[in-house]
N, C-alpha and C positions, 0 to 999 in steps of 0.2 A: 665858636662864634656862630650866632644865629643872625642871618641877615634880615629875618622877619619880612620877607617879601621884597626887600630892596634888591636882591640879586636878580629877580625877574624884571624889575623895573630897569635896572642897569642893562640887562640883556636886550630889552625891547627899545632902548634909547637909540637914536640915530647917530652913527659914527661916521667920520671922526668927530670927537667932542672934546672940548677943553675942560680943565679942572673947574673953571668958573661956571661953565654951562651945567656941569653935573651938580655942583653945589646949588645953583639956582633951581634946578629941577628936583633934586632929591635930598638937599641938605638937611631938611627937617626930619628925615627918616631916622629911626633909632635902631642901633645894632645892639643885640644882647650879647654881652661878653661874659667870660667866666666869673669876673669879679666886679660886675657893674654894667653900665650902658654908656654908649657914646653916640652922638649924632653924626651922620655922614659929613656934615659941614665941619665939625671938629676934626675929624680924621683927615679929610682932604685938604684943609688949610695947613696941615703940617708939611705938605708937599709944595714944591715949586710949581708954578704954572706949567702945565703940560698939555699936549694934545694926545688923546688916546685914540688909536686907530681902530681898536676893537673893544667889545665888551669885556673880553678876557683881560686885556690890558688894564681896564678900569677896575675890575675885580681884584687883580693882583696888587694894584696900587693901594686899594682899600685894605687888603690883608696885610700889606707891608707897613701901613701907617697907623694901625690901631695902637693904642697905648699898652702899657703893661697890665691893664685891666683884662686883657685877653689871655694873659698867661696864668695858668693854674697856680703854680708856685714859682715865684720869682727866684731865679738862681738855681732851680732844680734841674738836674739832668740825670737820667738813669744810664747814660752811656759813658760819661766822662768821670774820672775821679775828681773829688772835690779838692780844689787848690788848698794848699797849706795856709792856715790862718784865715780861711773864709768863715764868715759868721754862720754859714750853712753846714759846716763840718760836723760830723757826728762826734759824740764824746769818745775820747780815746779809751780803749779797754786794755787792761793788763792781765796777762794769763799767768 
């Protein structure tokens, strides 16, 4: 995810700050995601109203609330076996 300068604006904002204040100040900023873009307003409106004590809290909230457009391949994991019956399962091979 590329914050396109939004990260610096969030860092420079005065805290504590509410979700609504951040939306008003930076809601029109665009985040570049792996499979598209989203505006900060779209992302933050997915959250309940909250007061962020630090810029790190606000950043983590944005990271957590982006849609699946931020995921390279939905359902992909190189760490866990694919569940049986998953549409992402590889074709079975017979030896």
